[in-house]
C-alpha positions in Angstrom: 6.0 2.5 -10.8 2.3 0.9 -10.9 1.1 0.2 -7.1 0.8 -3.5 -7.7 4.5 -3.7 -8.8 5.4 -2.0 -5.7 3.4 -4.3 -3.3 4.4 -7.5 -4.6 7.8 -7.2 -2.9 6.1 -6.3 0.3 3.9 -9.2 0.1 7.3 -11.4 0.1 8.5 -9.3 3.2 5.2 -9.9 5.0 5.6 -13.4 5.2 9.1 -13.3 7.0 7.6 -10.8 9.8 5.7 -11.2 13.2 1.9 -11.0 13.3 1.7 -7.6 14.8 4.4 -6.1 12.0 2.2 -7.9 9.3 -0.8 -5.8 10.6 1.0 -2.6 10.6 2.4 -3.0 7.2 -1.1 -4.2 5.9 -2.2 -0.9 7.2 0.3 1.2 5.4 -0.2 -0.7 2.2 -3.9 0.2 2.4 -3.0 3.7 3.0 -0.9 3.9 0.3 -3.6 2.4 -2.3 -5.7 5.1 -0.7 -3.1 7.8 -1.5 -2.6 6.7 -5.0 -6.5 6.7 -5.7 -6.6 10.2 -4.3 -3.7 11.2 -6.5 -5.3 10.1 -9.6 -8.5 12.2 -9.0 -8.6 15.3 -11.0 -7.7 18.1 -8.8 -11.1 20.0 -9.7 -12.8 17.2 -7.7 -10.7 17.4 -4.7 
């Protein structure tokens, strides 16, 4: 599954939760993007 496909449902959920939870969820999404980017780098560069 592509990262953007996974994020779209999260965006819908974020609209229904409190502000503090939105911040936490946003941080989790950002960390997921960072993990995806690192995972796509060749192992020789890591």
